[in-house]
C-alpha positions as CSV (number, residue, x, y, z in Angstrom):
1,M,107.0,43.1,22.1
2,K,110.8,43.3,21.4
3,K,110.2,47.2,20.8
4,L,108.1,47.5,24.1
5,I,110.9,45.8,25.8
6,F,113.9,47.9,24.3
7,S,111.9,50.9,25.0
8,L,111.7,50.1,29.0
9,V,115.5,48.9,28.6
10,L,116.3,52.6,27.3
11,L,114.0,54.5,29.6
12,M,115.7,53.0,32.7
13,A,119.0,53.6,31.2
14,V,118.4,57.1,30.7
15,G,116.5,57.6,34.3
16,A,119.6,55.9,36.0
17,T,122.1,58.5,34.9
18,A,121.8,62.2,36.2
19,Q,123.6,64.5,33.8
20,V,124.4,68.2,34.8
21,K,124.5,70.3,31.8
22,W,128.0,71.7,31.6
23,M,128.8,74.6,29.7
24,T,131.9,77.1,29.6
25,M,132.2,80.2,31.7
26,D,131.7,82.5,28.5
27,G,128.8,80.3,27.6
28,A,127.3,80.5,31.3
29,L,127.6,84.9,31.1
30,A,126.3,84.9,27.5
31,A,123.2,82.6,29.0
32,Q,122.8,84.9,31.8
33,E,122.1,88.0,29.5
34,K,119.0,86.0,27.9
35,E,117.9,84.6,31.0
36,P,119.6,85.5,34.5
37,R,120.4,82.7,36.5
38,K,123.2,81.9,39.0
39,I,126.1,80.0,38.0
40,I,128.0,77.3,39.8
41,V,131.6,76.5,38.5
42,D,133.4,72.7,39.2
43,A,136.9,74.0,39.2
44,Y,139.2,71.2,39.1
45,T,142.2,69.7,37.9
46,D,143.2,66.4,36.1
47,W,145.4,65.2,38.7
48,C,142.9,65.4,41.2
49,G,141.5,62.2,42.7
50,P,138.6,64.0,44.8
51,C,137.5,66.0,42.0
52,K,136.9,62.7,39.9
53,L,134.7,61.4,43.2
54,L,132.8,64.9,43.1
55,D,131.9,64.2,39.4
56,K,131.0,60.5,40.2
57,N,129.0,60.6,43.5
58,T,127.9,64.1,43.6
59,F,127.4,65.5,40.0
60,Q,125.8,62.3,38.9
61,N,123.2,62.3,41.7
62,K,119.6,62.4,40.2
63,K,118.8,65.1,42.9
64,V,121.8,67.2,42.7
65,A,121.8,67.3,38.8
66,A,118.3,68.1,38.7
67,F,118.5,70.9,41.1
68,I,121.5,72.3,39.4
69,N,120.4,72.2,35.9
70,E,116.8,74.1,37.4
71,N,118.5,76.7,39.3
72,Y,122.0,77.4,37.8
73,Y,124.0,77.6,35.0
74,A,126.8,74.8,35.2
75,V,130.5,75.5,34.3
76,K,132.9,72.6,34.2
77,F,136.5,74.5,34.7
78,N,140.0,73.1,34.1
79,A,141.7,75.4,37.1
80,E,145.3,74.4,35.1
81,G,143.9,74.1,31.9
82,T,144.4,76.6,29.0
83,E,140.6,77.8,28.2
84,E,140.5,81.8,27.4
85,I,137.9,83.1,29.4
86,N,136.5,86.8,29.0
87,Y,135.1,88.0,32.6
88,L,134.3,91.6,33.8
89,D,136.3,93.0,30.4
90,N,139.5,91.0,31.5
91,I,141.0,88.1,29.4
92,Y,142.3,85.3,31.6
93,T,144.4,82.5,30.2
94,N,147.0,80.1,31.5
95,P,150.4,81.5,29.8
96,R,152.7,79.2,31.7
97,H,150.9,76.1,31.1
98,D,153.1,73.8,29.9
99,P,151.4,70.8,27.5
100,N,154.3,68.2,28.3
101,R,154.1,68.3,32.0
102,R,152.6,65.6,33.7
103,G,150.8,65.8,37.0
104,R,150.4,69.4,38.4
105,N,150.5,72.4,35.9
106,S,150.8,76.1,36.4
107,Q,147.6,77.7,37.9
108,H,145.2,79.3,35.3
109,E,144.5,83.1,35.8
110,F,140.8,82.9,36.0
111,A,141.5,80.6,39.1
112,Q,144.0,82.7,40.5
113,A,141.3,85.7,40.5
114,M,138.6,83.4,42.3
115,K,141.7,83.1,44.8
116,L,141.2,79.1,44.7
117,R,143.8,77.7,47.1
118,G,142.5,73.8,46.8
119,Y,140.7,71.3,44.3
120,P,137.7,70.5,43.8
121,S,136.4,74.1,44.5
122,I,132.7,74.9,43.9
123,V,132.4,78.5,43.0
124,F,129.1,80.5,43.0
125,F,128.2,83.6,41.0
126,D,125.0,85.7,41.3
127,E,122.5,86.3,38.1
128,K,124.8,89.1,37.2
129,G,128.1,87.1,37.3
130,N,129.4,88.7,40.3
131,Y,131.3,86.3,42.6
132,I,129.8,85.1,45.5
133,Q,131.7,82.5,47.2
134,P,133.8,79.1,46.8
135,V,133.2,75.9,48.6
136,V,136.5,73.9,48.6
137,G,136.9,70.1,48.9
138,Y,134.9,67.2,48.1
139,K,131.3,67.1,49.2
140,T,128.7,64.5,49.2
141,P,125.4,65.1,47.7
142,R,124.1,65.9,51.4
143,Q,127.1,68.1,52.1
144,L,126.6,70.1,48.8
145,E,122.8,70.5,49.2
146,I,122.9,73.1,51.9
147,Y,125.4,75.4,49.7
148,L,123.0,74.6,46.6
149,K,120.0,75.8,48.2
150,M,121.4,78.6,50.2
151,I,122.9,80.3,47.4
152,A,120.0,79.7,45.0
153,N,117.7,81.1,47.5
154,D,119.5,84.3,48.3
155,D,119.7,83.0,52.1
156,Y,123.6,83.7,52.1
157,K,122.8,87.5,52.1
158,E,121.6,87.4,55.6
159,L,124.3,84.8,56.9
160,T,126.4,87.6,58.0
161,T,127.7,86.1,61.3
162,Q,129.1,82.4,62.5
163,E,126.1,82.5,64.9
164,K,123.7,83.0,61.9
165,W,125.4,80.4,59.7
166,Q,125.3,78.0,62.6
167,S,121.7,78.7,63.3
168,Y,121.1,78.0,59.5
169,Q,122.7,74.7,59.8
170,D,121.1,73.6,62.5
171,G,117.6,74.5,61.0
172,F,118.0,73.2,57.5
173,E,116.3,70.3,56.5
174,Y,118.2,68.0,54.2
175,T,116.5,65.9,51.2
176,F,119.3,64.7,49.3
177,P,121.1,61.3,50.0
178,S,124.0,61.1,52.1
179,K,125.8,59.1,49.5
């Protein structure tokens, strides 16, 4: 009986938290060579409050995590960190990073290459590692859903005008929760 109760509690605990399977950018690019899949990058900074909320409220949502894990390689990238990234035969680092500095630090060269201007930024890459677009700012699961599905289904390729984007938004059927 104790084993049964323990097993039920364990199953409930595992099912209660959804986890995105995070990896490095280099890891995602290597994985693409074996199994092509789009990449989603969560570009954050340590001092960014909305970045922490995105992790807590959006990326831990069961539907968001399941969709990302099924359709993307997910990358967690500190846009002011020191990770070395090899992208398109270029090595990106953060040579001006000051490890003693508190709060804001210098921007990583890879964040500069992606032209990131705010955090959090969610950046999408296609199955060949080509840059698609960033989505800047905190997004709830429902707000992120349209971007996740639009990119995963290649719908973004047809959305070449503001009118087409508006029509896409108007016709989109949301299934993720608003919180």
